[in-house]
N, CA, C, O and the ligand as a Tripos MOL2 file, in Angstrom:
@<TRIPOS>MOLECULE
protein
  293   291    74     0     0
PROTEIN
NO_CHARGES

@<TRIPOS>ATOM
      1 N         -44.5360   28.2670   91.1560 N.3       1 MET1
      2 CA        -43.0820   28.7270   91.1480 C.3       1 MET1
      3 C         -42.6900   28.9610   89.6990 C.2       1 MET1
      4 O         -43.2200   28.3600   88.7650 O.2       1 MET1
      5 N         -41.7940   29.8080   89.5740 N.am      2 SER2
      6 CA        -41.1860   30.1320   88.2790 C.3       2 SER2
      7 C         -39.5940   30.2080   88.4190 C.2       2 SER2
      8 O         -39.0090   30.6760   89.3970 O.2       2 SER2
      9 N         -39.0430   29.7170   87.3780 N.am      3 THR3
     10 CA        -37.4930   29.8860   87.5340 C.3       3 THR3
     11 C         -36.9800   30.8330   86.6330 C.2       3 THR3
     12 O         -37.3770   30.9170   85.4710 O.2       3 THR3
     13 N         -36.0150   31.6310   87.1800 N.am      4 VAL4
     14 CA        -35.2560   32.6850   86.3270 C.3       4 VAL4
     15 C         -33.9530   32.4130   86.5260 C.2       4 VAL4
     16 O         -33.5230   31.8520   87.5350 O.2       4 VAL4
     17 N         -33.1700   32.8540   85.4350 N.am      5 THR5
     18 CA        -31.6990   32.6440   85.3690 C.3       5 THR5
     19 C         -31.1660   34.0690   85.7360 C.2       5 THR5
     20 O         -31.5800   35.1190   85.2440 O.2       5 THR5
     21 N         -30.2070   33.9440   86.6560 N.am      6 VAL6
     22 CA        -29.6940   35.1810   87.1870 C.3       6 VAL6
     23 C         -28.0530   34.9600   87.3190 C.2       6 VAL6
     24 O         -27.5470   33.8400   87.3810 O.2       6 VAL6
     25 N         -27.3630   36.0990   87.3490 N.am      7 ASN7
     26 CA        -25.8140   36.0150   87.6310 C.3       7 ASN7
     27 C         -25.6690   36.3950   89.0680 C.2       7 ASN7
     28 O         -26.3300   37.3490   89.4780 O.2       7 ASN7
     29 N         -24.8870   35.7620   89.8590 N.am      8 CYS8
     30 CA        -24.5510   36.0570   91.0740 C.3       8 CYS8
     31 C         -23.8270   37.4810   91.2050 C.2       8 CYS8
     32 O         -22.8610   37.7350   90.4850 O.2       8 CYS8
     33 N         -24.3280   38.4340   92.1700 N.am      9 PRO9
     34 CA        -23.8650   39.7340   92.1550 C.3       9 PRO9
     35 C         -22.4190   39.8040   92.8500 C.2       9 PRO9
     36 O         -21.8730   40.9010   92.9660 O.2       9 PRO9
     37 N         -21.8810   38.7860   93.2520 N.am     10 TYR10
     38 CA        -20.6750   38.6290   93.9020 C.3      10 TYR10
     39 C         -19.5100   37.9840   93.0360 C.2      10 TYR10
     40 O         -18.3990   38.5100   92.9850 O.2      10 TYR10
     41 N         -19.8310   36.8020   92.3510 N.am     11 CYS11
     42 CA        -18.8770   36.2050   91.7230 C.3      11 CYS11
     43 C         -19.4060   35.9690   90.0270 C.2      11 CYS11
     44 O         -18.7290   35.4140   89.1610 O.2      11 CYS11
     45 N         -20.6200   36.4790   89.8660 N.am     12 GLN12
     46 CA        -21.0490   36.4800   88.4920 C.3      12 GLN12
     47 C         -21.4030   35.0370   87.9340 C.2      12 GLN12
     48 O         -21.5250   34.8130   86.7290 O.2      12 GLN12
     49 N         -21.5280   34.2540   88.7450 N.am     13 GLU13
     50 CA        -21.7390   32.7780   88.3050 C.3      13 GLU13
     51 C         -23.2640   32.8470   87.9580 C.2      13 GLU13
     52 O         -24.0720   33.4840   88.6340 O.2      13 GLU13
     53 N         -23.5930   32.0860   86.7740 N.am     14 SER14
     54 CA        -24.9330   32.0810   86.3450 C.3      14 SER14
     55 C         -25.6480   30.7840   86.8240 C.2      14 SER14
     56 O         -25.1820   29.6520   86.6960 O.2      14 SER14
     57 N         -26.8360   31.0970   87.3900 N.am     15 MET15
     58 CA        -27.5340   30.0590   87.9370 C.3      15 MET15
     59 C         -29.0580   30.1490   87.8870 C.2      15 MET15
     60 O         -29.5300   31.2820   87.7960 O.2      15 MET15
     61 N         -29.7800   29.2420   87.9280 N.am     16 THR16
     62 CA        -31.3130   29.2860   87.7520 C.3      16 THR16
     63 C         -31.8840   29.1100   89.2190 C.2      16 THR16
     64 O         -31.5310   28.1730   89.9350 O.2      16 THR16
     65 N         -32.7130   29.9940   89.5800 N.am     17 VAL17
     66 CA        -33.3070   29.9450   91.0030 C.3      17 VAL17
     67 C         -34.8270   30.0540   90.6940 C.2      17 VAL17
     68 O         -35.3410   30.4880   89.6640 O.2      17 VAL17
     69 N         -35.4380   29.5630   91.8150 N.am     18 ASN18
     70 CA        -37.0220   29.5040   91.9350 C.3      18 ASN18
     71 C         -37.3600   30.7960   92.4170 C.2      18 ASN18
     72 O         -36.7610   31.2680   93.3830 O.2      18 ASN18
     73 N         -38.3070   31.4390   91.8040 N.am     19 GLN19
     74 CA        -39.0230   32.5630   92.2550 C.3      19 GLN19
     75 C         -40.6410   32.2710   92.5820 C.2      19 GLN19
     76 O         -41.2280   31.4700   91.8530 O.2      19 GLN19
     77 N         -41.2320   32.8060   93.4830 N.am     20 GLY20
     78 CA        -42.6250   32.6340   93.6360 C.3      20 GLY20
     79 C         -43.3010   33.4570   92.5060 C.2      20 GLY20
     80 O         -42.6740   34.2180   91.7690 O.2      20 GLY20
     81 N         -44.6260   33.2380   92.4370 N.am     21 ASP21
     82 CA        -45.4280   33.7360   91.4000 C.3      21 ASP21
     83 C         -45.9030   35.1200   91.5650 C.2      21 ASP21
     84 O         -46.4800   35.6940   90.6410 O.2      21 ASP21
     85 N         -45.6330   35.8140   92.9690 N.am     22 ASP22
     86 CA        -46.1460   36.7760   93.5140 C.3      22 ASP22
     87 C         -45.2400   37.9810   93.3070 C.2      22 ASP22
     88 O         -45.6470   39.0340   93.7980 O.2      22 ASP22
     89 N         -44.1610   37.9990   92.7060 N.am     23 TYR23
     90 CA        -43.2380   39.0790   92.5320 C.3      23 TYR23
     91 C         -42.5610   39.4520   93.7310 C.2      23 TYR23
     92 O         -41.8080   40.4260   93.7260 O.2      23 TYR23
     93 N         -42.7720   38.7120   94.8490 N.am     24 ALA24
     94 CA        -41.9450   39.0080   96.2090 C.3      24 ALA24
     95 C         -40.4560   38.7440   96.0360 C.2      24 ALA24
     96 O         -40.0930   37.7680   95.3790 O.2      24 ALA24
     97 N         -39.5980   39.5550   96.5860 N.am     25 PRO25
     98 CA        -38.1940   39.2750   96.6400 C.3      25 PRO25
     99 C         -37.9270   38.0210   97.3460 C.2      25 PRO25
    100 O         -38.6950   37.6440   98.2310 O.2      25 PRO25
    101 N         -36.8910   37.3490   97.0150 N.am     26 ARG26
    102 CA        -36.5630   36.0380   97.7210 C.3      26 ARG26
    103 C         -34.8980   36.0450   97.8150 C.2      26 ARG26
    104 O         -34.1420   36.4870   96.9500 O.2      26 ARG26
    105 N         -34.5910   35.5550   98.8490 N.am     27 PHE27
    106 CA        -33.1910   35.1560   99.2260 C.3      27 PHE27
    107 C         -32.7230   33.8680   98.4800 C.2      27 PHE27
    108 O         -33.4060   32.8450   98.4540 O.2      27 PHE27
    109 N         -31.5360   33.9910   97.8920 N.am     28 HIS28
    110 CA        -30.9570   32.8040   97.2720 C.3      28 HIS28
    111 C         -29.4910   32.9270   97.8570 C.2      28 HIS28
    112 O         -28.9120   33.9300   98.2730 O.2      28 HIS28
    113 N         -29.0510   31.5880   97.7670 N.am     29 GLU29
    114 CA        -27.4920   31.3690   98.0510 C.3      29 GLU29
    115 C         -26.7220   31.0050   96.6840 C.2      29 GLU29
    116 O         -27.1840   30.2110   95.8640 O.2      29 GLU29
    117 N         -25.6750   31.5790   96.5560 N.am     30 CYS30
    118 CA        -24.9310   31.3130   95.3630 C.3      30 CYS30
    119 C         -24.4920   29.9380   95.5520 C.2      30 CYS30
    120 O         -24.1980   29.5680   96.6890 O.2      30 CYS30
    121 N         -24.4100   29.0720   94.4790 N.am     31 CYS31
    122 CA        -24.1580   27.7340   94.4720 C.3      31 CYS31
    123 C         -22.6020   27.6510   94.3380 C.2      31 CYS31
    124 O         -21.9790   26.6250   94.6110 O.2      31 CYS31
    125 N         -22.0510   28.7480   93.9180 N.am     32 LYS32
    126 CA        -20.6020   28.6830   93.6630 C.3      32 LYS32
    127 C         -19.6690   29.3580   94.9270 C.2      32 LYS32
    128 O         -18.6730   28.8080   95.3970 O.2      32 LYS32
    129 N         -20.1730   30.5660   95.3350 N.am     33 CYS33
    130 CA        -19.3910   31.2830   96.4120 C.3      33 CYS33
    131 C         -20.1180   31.2220   97.7540 C.2      33 CYS33
    132 O         -19.5760   31.5500   98.8090 O.2      33 CYS33
    133 N         -21.3790   30.7820   97.6530 N.am     34 GLY34
    134 CA        -22.2320   30.6360   98.9130 C.3      34 GLY34
    135 C         -22.6280   32.0490   99.6430 C.2      34 GLY34
    136 O         -23.1140   32.1090  100.7720 O.2      34 GLY34
    137 N         -22.3800   33.0140   98.9250 N.am     35 GLN35
    138 CA        -23.0420   34.3660   99.3780 C.3      35 GLN35
    139 C         -24.5140   34.5160   99.2240 C.2      35 GLN35
    140 O         -25.0590   33.9380   98.2840 O.2      35 GLN35
    141 N         -25.2150   35.2400  100.0570 N.am     36 LYS36
    142 CA        -26.4480   35.3870   99.9940 C.3      36 LYS36
    143 C         -26.9580   36.6120   99.1740 C.2      36 LYS36
    144 O         -26.3930   37.6880   99.3690 O.2      36 LYS36
    145 N         -27.9360   36.5440   98.3130 N.am     37 PHE37
    146 CA        -28.2800   37.5700   97.5280 C.3      37 PHE37
    147 C         -29.8240   37.6840   97.3380 C.2      37 PHE37
    148 O         -30.4980   36.7270   97.7200 O.2      37 PHE37
    149 N         -30.4120   38.7010   96.8170 N.am     38 ILE38
    150 CA        -31.8160   38.8890   96.6950 C.3      38 ILE38
    151 C         -32.1350   39.0280   95.2790 C.2      38 ILE38
    152 O         -31.5380   39.7900   94.5190 O.2      38 ILE38
    153 N         -33.2200   38.1630   94.9140 N.am     39 VAL39
    154 CA        -33.7250   38.2280   93.5790 C.3      39 VAL39
    155 C         -35.1810   38.7520   93.6230 C.2      39 VAL39
    156 O         -36.0210   38.2800   94.3900 O.2      39 VAL39
    157 N         -35.4290   39.7670   92.7430 N.am     40 GLU40
    158 CA        -36.7860   40.2470   92.8340 C.3      40 GLU40
    159 C         -37.1520   40.3970   91.3240 C.2      40 GLU40
    160 O         -36.4880   41.0600   90.5270 O.2      40 GLU40
    161 N         -38.2520   39.7250   91.0340 N.am     41 ARG41
    162 CA        -38.7510   39.5110   89.7400 C.3      41 ARG41
    163 C         -39.7560   40.7190   89.5640 C.2      41 ARG41
    164 O         -40.7200   40.9080   90.3060 O.2      41 ARG41
    165 N         -39.3840   41.5700   88.4100 N.am     42 GLY42
    166 CA        -40.2790   42.7440   88.1440 C.3      42 GLY42
    167 C         -41.1710   42.3130   86.9810 C.2      42 GLY42
    168 O         -41.1960   41.1420   86.6040 O.2      42 GLY42
    169 N         -41.8720   43.2390   86.4420 N.am     43 LEU43
    170 CA        -42.7950   42.9210   85.3150 C.3      43 LEU43
    171 C         -42.1070   42.6470   84.0140 C.2      43 LEU43
    172 O         -42.5720   41.9060   83.1480 O.2      43 LEU43
    173 N         -40.9610   43.2950   83.9290 N.am     44 SER44
    174 CA        -40.0500   43.0350   82.6740 C.3      44 SER44
    175 C         -38.7270   42.5060   82.8200 C.2      44 SER44
    176 O         -38.1180   41.8850   81.9490 O.2      44 SER44
    177 N         -38.2970   42.7970   84.0210 N.am     45 LYS45
    178 CA        -36.8590   42.3490   84.2030 C.3      45 LYS45
    179 C         -36.7060   41.9160   85.6280 C.2      45 LYS45
    180 O         -37.4950   42.2020   86.5290 O.2      45 LYS45
    181 N         -35.5160   41.1330   85.7570 N.am     46 VAL46
    182 CA        -35.2660   40.6500   87.1170 C.3      46 VAL46
    183 C         -34.2280   41.4020   87.8130 C.2      46 VAL46
    184 O         -33.1890   41.6920   87.2200 O.2      46 VAL46
    185 N         -34.4370   41.7570   89.0810 N.am     47 LYS47
    186 CA        -33.3850   42.4780   89.6970 C.3      47 LYS47
    187 C         -32.5370   41.5610   90.6040 C.2      47 LYS47
    188 O         -33.1020   40.7490   91.3360 O.2      47 LYS47
    189 N         -31.3120   41.6620   90.5750 N.am     48 VAL48
    190 CA        -30.4490   40.9440   91.5660 C.3      48 VAL48
    191 C         -29.6360   41.8860   92.2240 C.2      48 VAL48
    192 O         -29.0130   42.7750   91.6430 O.2      48 VAL48
    193 N         -29.6450   41.6540   93.6490 N.am     49 MET49
    194 CA        -29.0470   42.7230   94.6340 C.3      49 MET49
    195 C         -28.3270   41.7810   95.7120 C.2      49 MET49
    196 O         -28.7630   40.7390   96.2030 O.2      49 MET49
    197 N         -27.0790   42.4430   95.9520 N.am     50 LYS50
    198 CA        -26.3660   42.0880   97.1260 C.3      50 LYS50
    199 C         -27.4020   42.3500   98.4410 C.2      50 LYS50
    200 O         -28.2620   43.2310   98.4260 O.2      50 LYS50
    201 N         -27.1950   41.5330   99.4570 N.am     51 GLU51
    202 CA        -28.0760   41.7830  100.5050 C.3      51 GLU51
    203 C         -28.0200   43.0540  101.1140 C.2      51 GLU51
    204 O         -29.0440   43.6720  101.4050 O.2      51 GLU51
    205 N         -26.8620   43.4870  101.3260 N.am     52 LYS52
    206 CA        -26.5440   44.9810  101.9640 C.3      52 LYS52
    207 C         -26.8190   45.9520  100.9860 C.2      52 LYS52
    208 O         -26.7990   47.1110  101.3990 O.2      52 LYS52
    209 N         -27.1140   45.7500   99.5980 N.am     53 ASP53
    210 CA        -27.3730   46.7380   98.7830 C.3      53 ASP53
    211 C         -28.9540   46.9440   98.5870 C.2      53 ASP53
    212 O         -29.4520   47.9480   98.0760 O.2      53 ASP53
    213 N         -29.6330   45.8860   99.0530 N.am     54 ALA54
    214 CA        -31.0700   46.0040   98.7510 C.3      54 ALA54
    215 C         -31.8170   46.9770   99.6300 C.2      54 ALA54
    216 O         -31.6120   47.0550  100.8410 O.2      54 ALA54
    217 N         -32.7100   47.7290   98.9620 N.am     55 PRO55
    218 CA        -33.6400   48.6950   99.8040 C.3      55 PRO55
    219 C         -34.4820   47.7650  100.4910 C.2      55 PRO55
    220 O         -34.7000   46.5960  100.1720 O.2      55 PRO55
    221 N         -34.9960   48.4910  101.6000 N.am     56 CYS56
    222 CA        -35.9690   47.6690  102.5340 C.3      56 CYS56
    223 C         -37.0500   47.0230  101.8790 C.2      56 CYS56
    224 O         -37.4420   45.9170  102.2530 O.2      56 CYS56
    225 N         -37.5690   47.6480  100.9070 N.am     57 MET57
    226 CA        -38.8250   47.0460  100.2360 C.3      57 MET57
    227 C         -38.4120   45.8030   99.3680 C.2      57 MET57
    228 O         -39.2530   45.0360   98.9010 O.2      57 MET57
    229 N         -37.0230   45.6540   99.1800 N.am     58 SER58
    230 CA        -36.5510   44.5180   98.4140 C.3      58 SER58
    231 C         -35.8800   43.4790   99.2570 C.2      58 SER58
    232 O         -35.2400   42.5520   98.7600 O.2      58 SER58
    233 N         -36.0400   43.6550  100.5430 N.am     59 ASN59
    234 CA        -35.3600   42.8010  101.3760 C.3      59 ASN59
    235 C         -36.3430   41.8940  102.2070 C.2      59 ASN59
    236 O         -36.9650   42.3630  103.1610 O.2      59 ASN59
    237 N         -36.4540   40.6930  101.8470 N.am     60 PRO60
    238 CA        -37.4230   39.7740  102.4910 C.3      60 PRO60
    239 C         -37.5690   39.9920  104.0560 C.2      60 PRO60
    240 O         -38.6650   40.1560  104.5920 O.2      60 PRO60
    241 N         -36.4530   39.9810  104.6860 N.am     61 GLU61
    242 CA        -36.3700   40.1250  106.1210 C.3      61 GLU61
    243 C         -36.8870   41.3640  106.7060 C.2      61 GLU61
    244 O         -37.5440   41.4030  107.7470 O.2      61 GLU61
    245 N         -36.5550   42.3990  105.9750 N.am     62 CYS62
    246 CA        -36.9630   43.7890  106.3950 C.3      62 CYS62
    247 C         -38.5350   43.8410  106.1420 C.2      62 CYS62
    248 O         -39.2810   44.4150  106.9350 O.2      62 CYS62
    249 N         -38.9490   43.2720  105.1060 N.am     63 ARG63
    250 CA        -40.4560   43.3580  104.8070 C.3      63 ARG63
    251 C         -41.1550   42.5280  105.9390 C.2      63 ARG63
    252 O         -42.2070   42.9540  106.4150 O.2      63 ARG63
    253 N         -40.6370   41.4300  106.3550 N.am     64 GLU64
    254 CA        -41.3930   40.7190  107.3190 C.3      64 GLU64
    255 C         -41.4010   41.5530  108.5690 C.2      64 GLU64
    256 O         -42.4040   41.4550  109.2760 O.2      64 GLU64
    257 N         -40.4460   42.3510  108.9430 N.am     65 ILE65
    258 CA        -40.4170   42.9670  110.2390 C.3      65 ILE65
    259 C         -41.1190   44.4040  110.1500 C.2      65 ILE65
    260 O         -41.8000   44.8540  111.0720 O.2      65 ILE65
    261 N         -40.8790   45.0890  108.9250 N.am     66 GLU66
    262 CA        -41.4610   46.3720  108.7540 C.3      66 GLU66
    263 C         -42.5490   46.1790  107.6910 C.2      66 GLU66
    264 O         -42.3470   46.5130  106.5230 O.2      66 GLU66
    265 N         -43.8350   45.5770  108.1490 N.am     67 THR67
    266 CA        -44.7690   45.4590  107.2040 C.3      67 THR67
    267 C         -45.5890   46.7080  106.7060 C.2      67 THR67
    268 O         -46.0980   46.7830  105.5870 O.2      67 THR67
    269 N         -45.6500   47.6360  107.6410 N.am     68 SER68
    270 CA        -46.5190   48.8730  107.3470 C.3      68 SER68
    271 C         -45.5590   50.0450  107.2760 C.2      68 SER68
    272 O         -45.6700   50.9440  106.4410 O.2      68 SER68
    273 N         -44.6610   49.9870  108.1490 N.am     69 ALA69
    274 CA        -43.8570   51.3830  108.2000 C.3      69 ALA69
    275 C         -42.8030   51.4360  106.9140 C.2      69 ALA69
    276 O         -42.2850   50.4400  106.4090 O.2      69 ALA69
    277 N         -42.6260   52.6180  106.5530 N.am     70 THR70
    278 CA        -41.4430   52.7780  105.6240 C.3      70 THR70
    279 C         -40.1580   52.7550  106.3640 C.2      70 THR70
    280 O         -40.0500   53.0950  107.5420 O.2      70 THR70
    281 N         -39.1220   52.3080  105.5600 N.am     71 CYS71
    282 CA        -37.9080   52.0000  106.1650 C.3      71 CYS71
    283 C         -36.6620   52.9110  105.5690 C.2      71 CYS71
    284 O         -35.6350   52.4410  105.0790 O.2      71 CYS71
    285 N         -36.9570   54.2400  105.7080 N.am     72 GLU72
    286 CA        -35.8770   55.1950  105.2080 C.3      72 GLU72
    287 C         -34.7460   55.3770  106.1760 C.2      72 GLU72
    288 O         -34.9560   55.3150  107.3870 O.2      72 GLU72
    289 N         -33.6180   55.5880  105.7060 N.am     73 GLU73
    290 CA        -32.2950   55.7490  106.6330 C.3      73 GLU73
    291 C         -32.5200   57.0300  107.4720 C.2      73 GLU73
    292 O         -31.6630   57.4000  108.2740 O.2      73 GLU73
    293 ZN        -21.4220   33.7310   93.7310 Zn       74 ZN74
@<TRIPOS>BOND
     1     1     2 1
     2     2     3 1
     3     3     4 2
     4     3     5 am
     5     5     6 1
     6     6     7 1
     7     7     8 2
     8     7     9 am
     9     9    10 1
    10    10    11 1
    11    11    12 2
    12    11    13 am
    13    13    14 1
    14    14    15 1
    15    15    16 2
    16    15    17 am
    17    17    18 1
    18    18    19 1
    19    19    20 2
    20    19    21 am
    21    21    22 1
    22    22    23 1
    23    23    24 2
    24    23    25 am
    25    25    26 1
    26    26    27 1
    27    27    28 2
    28    27    29 am
    29    29    30 1
    30    30    31 1
    31    31    32 2
    32    31    33 am
    33    33    34 1
    34    34    35 1
    35    35    36 2
    36    35    37 am
    37    37    38 1
    38    38    39 1
    39    39    40 2
    40    39    41 am
    41    41    42 1
    42    42    43 1
    43    43    44 2
    44    43    45 am
    45    45    46 1
    46    46    47 1
    47    47    48 2
    48    47    49 am
    49    49    50 1
    50    50    51 1
    51    51    52 2
    52    51    53 am
    53    53    54 1
    54    54    55 1
    55    55    56 2
    56    55    57 am
    57    57    58 1
    58    58    59 1
    59    59    60 2
    60    59    61 am
    61    61    62 1
    62    62    63 1
    63    63    64 2
    64    63    65 am
    65    65    66 1
    66    66    67 1
    67    67    68 2
    68    67    69 am
    69    69    70 1
    70    70    71 1
    71    71    72 2
    72    71    73 am
    73    73    74 1
    74    74    75 1
    75    75    76 2
    76    75    77 am
    77    77    78 1
    78    78    79 1
    79    79    80 2
    80    79    81 am
    81    81    82 1
    82    82    83 1
    83    83    84 2
    84    83    85 am
    85    85    86 1
    86    86    87 1
    87    87    88 2
    88    87    89 am
    89    89    90 1
    90    90    91 1
    91    91    92 2
    92    91    93 am
    93    93    94 1
    94    94    95 1
    95    95    96 2
    96    95    97 am
    97    97    98 1
    98    98    99 1
    99    99   100 2
   100    99   101 am
   101   101   102 1
   102   102   103 1
   103   103   104 2
   104   103   105 am
   105   105   106 1
   106   106   107 1
   107   107   108 2
   108   107   109 am
   109   109   110 1
   110   110   111 1
   111   111   112 2
   112   111   113 am
   113   113   114 1
   114   114   115 1
   115   115   116 2
   116   115   117 am
   117   117   118 1
   118   118   119 1
   119   119   120 2
   120   119   121 am
   121   121   122 1
   122   122   123 1
   123   123   124 2
   124   123   125 am
   125   125   126 1
   126   126   127 1
   127   127   128 2
   128   127   129 am
   129   129   130 1
   130   130   131 1
   131   131   132 2
   132   131   133 am
   133   133   134 1
   134   134   135 1
   135   135   136 2
   136   135   137 am
   137   137   138 1
   138   138   139 1
   139   139   140 2
   140   139   141 am
   141   141   142 1
   142   142   143 1
   143   143   144 2
   144   143   145 am
   145   145   146 1
   146   146   147 1
   147   147   148 2
   148   147   149 am
   149   149   150 1
   150   150   151 1
   151   151   152 2
   152   151   153 am
   153   153   154 1
   154   154   155 1
   155   155   156 2
   156   155   157 am
   157   157   158 1
   158   158   159 1
   159   159   160 2
   160   159   161 am
   161   161   162 1
   162   162   163 1
   163   163   164 2
   164   163   165 am
   165   165   166 1
   166   166   167 1
   167   167   168 2
   168   167   169 am
   169   169   170 1
   170   170   171 1
   171   171   172 2
   172   171   173 am
   173   173   174 1
   174   174   175 1
   175   175   176 2
   176   175   177 am
   177   177   178 1
   178   178   179 1
   179   179   180 2
   180   179   181 am
   181   181   182 1
   182   182   183 1
   183   183   184 2
   184   183   185 am
   185   185   186 1
   186   186   187 1
   187   187   188 2
   188   187   189 am
   189   189   190 1
   190   190   191 1
   191   191   192 2
   192   191   193 am
   193   193   194 1
   194   194   195 1
   195   195   196 2
   196   195   197 am
   197   197   198 1
   198   198   199 1
   199   199   200 2
   200   199   201 am
   201   201   202 1
   202   202   203 1
   203   203   204 2
   204   203   205 am
   205   205   206 1
   206   206   207 1
   207   207   208 2
   208   207   209 am
   209   209   210 1
   210   210   211 1
   211   211   212 2
   212   211   213 am
   213   213   214 1
   214   214   215 1
   215   215   216 2
   216   215   217 am
   217   217   218 1
   218   218   219 1
   219   219   220 2
   220   219   221 am
   221   221   222 1
   222   222   223 1
   223   223   224 2
   224   223   225 am
   225   225   226 1
   226   226   227 1
   227   227   228 2
   228   227   229 am
   229   229   230 1
   230   230   231 1
   231   231   232 2
   232   231   233 am
   233   233   234 1
   234   234   235 1
   235   235   236 2
   236   235   237 am
   237   237   238 1
   238   238   239 1
   239   239   240 2
   240   239   241 am
   241   241   242 1
   242   242   243 1
   243   243   244 2
   244   243   245 am
   245   245   246 1
   246   246   247 1
   247   247   248 2
   248   247   249 am
   249   249   250 1
   250   250   251 1
   251   251   252 2
   252   251   253 am
   253   253   254 1
   254   254   255 1
   255   255   256 2
   256   255   257 am
   257   257   258 1
   258   258   259 1
   259   259   260 2
   260   259   261 am
   261   261   262 1
   262   262   263 1
   263   263   264 2
   264   263   265 am
   265   265   266 1
   266   266   267 1
   267   267   268 2
   268   267   269 am
   269   269   270 1
   270   270   271 1
   271   271   272 2
   272   271   273 am
   273   273   274 1
   274   274   275 1
   275   275   276 2
   276   275   277 am
   277   277   278 1
   278   278   279 1
   279   279   280 2
   280   279   281 am
   281   281   282 1
   282   282   283 1
   283   283   284 2
   284   283   285 am
   285   285   286 1
   286   286   287 1
   287   287   288 2
   288   287   289 am
   289   289   290 1
   290   290   291 1
   291   291   292 2
@<TRIPOS>SUBSTRUCTURE
     1 MET1         2 RESIDUE 1 A MET
     2 SER2         6 RESIDUE 1 A SER
     3 THR3        10 RESIDUE 1 A THR
     4 VAL4        14 RESIDUE 1 A VAL
     5 THR5        18 RESIDUE 1 A THR
     6 VAL6        22 RESIDUE 1 A VAL
     7 ASN7        26 RESIDUE 1 A ASN
     8 CYS8        30 RESIDUE 1 A CYS
     9 PRO9        34 RESIDUE 1 A PRO
    10 TYR10       38 RESIDUE 1 A TYR
    11 CYS11       42 RESIDUE 1 A CYS
    12 GLN12       46 RESIDUE 1 A GLN
    13 GLU13       50 RESIDUE 1 A GLU
    14 SER14       54 RESIDUE 1 A SER
    15 MET15       58 RESIDUE 1 A MET
    16 THR16       62 RESIDUE 1 A THR
    17 VAL17       66 RESIDUE 1 A VAL
    18 ASN18       70 RESIDUE 1 A ASN
    19 GLN19       74 RESIDUE 1 A GLN
    20 GLY20       78 RESIDUE 1 A GLY
    21 ASP21       82 RESIDUE 1 A ASP
    22 ASP22       86 RESIDUE 1 A ASP
    23 TYR23       90 RESIDUE 1 A TYR
    24 ALA24       94 RESIDUE 1 A ALA
    25 PRO25       98 RESIDUE 1 A PRO
    26 ARG26      102 RESIDUE 1 A ARG
    27 PHE27      106 RESIDUE 1 A PHE
    28 HIS28      110 RESIDUE 1 A HIS
    29 GLU29      114 RESIDUE 1 A GLU
    30 CYS30      118 RESIDUE 1 A CYS
    31 CYS31      122 RESIDUE 1 A CYS
    32 LYS32      126 RESIDUE 1 A LYS
    33 CYS33      130 RESIDUE 1 A CYS
    34 GLY34      134 RESIDUE 1 A GLY
    35 GLN35      138 RESIDUE 1 A GLN
    36 LYS36      142 RESIDUE 1 A LYS
    37 PHE37      146 RESIDUE 1 A PHE
    38 ILE38      150 RESIDUE 1 A ILE
    39 VAL39      154 RESIDUE 1 A VAL
    40 GLU40      158 RESIDUE 1 A GLU
    41 ARG41      162 RESIDUE 1 A ARG
    42 GLY42      166 RESIDUE 1 A GLY
    43 LEU43      170 RESIDUE 1 A LEU
    44 SER44      174 RESIDUE 1 A SER
    45 LYS45      178 RESIDUE 1 A LYS
    46 VAL46      182 RESIDUE 1 A VAL
    47 LYS47      186 RESIDUE 1 A LYS
    48 VAL48      190 RESIDUE 1 A VAL
    49 MET49      194 RESIDUE 1 A MET
    50 LYS50      198 RESIDUE 1 A LYS
    51 GLU51      202 RESIDUE 1 A GLU
    52 LYS52      206 RESIDUE 1 A LYS
    53 ASP53      210 RESIDUE 1 A ASP
    54 ALA54      214 RESIDUE 1 A ALA
    55 PRO55      218 RESIDUE 1 A PRO
    56 CYS56      222 RESIDUE 1 A CYS
    57 MET57      226 RESIDUE 1 A MET
    58 SER58      230 RESIDUE 1 A SER
    59 ASN59      234 RESIDUE 1 A ASN
    60 PRO60      238 RESIDUE 1 A PRO
    61 GLU61      242 RESIDUE 1 A GLU
    62 CYS62      246 RESIDUE 1 A CYS
    63 ARG63      250 RESIDUE 1 A ARG
    64 GLU64      254 RESIDUE 1 A GLU
    65 ILE65      258 RESIDUE 1 A ILE
    66 GLU66      262 RESIDUE 1 A GLU
    67 THR67      266 RESIDUE 1 A THR
    68 SER68      270 RESIDUE 1 A SER
    69 ALA69      274 RESIDUE 1 A ALA
    70 THR70      278 RESIDUE 1 A THR
    71 CYS71      282 RESIDUE 1 A CYS
    72 GLU72      286 RESIDUE 1 A GLU
    73 GLU73      290 RESIDUE 1 A GLU
    74 ZN74       293 GROUP 0 **** ****
């Protein structure tokens, strides 16, 4: 596990979250406003997305359901 420091996309609260070592996106819940958001660790930077703004490939739930198909609108 690795920890990264991110800002909540809803209330901008700064917090440290655990990310896996495999660069997979993960859901986190803001410790201040309680909203769910997605953190995706990249090679050089960390992306923080609101759940509804995340593309399918960055949404852990979508990835579980759509493992092989692409998920275009
Ligand atoms: Zn928040």
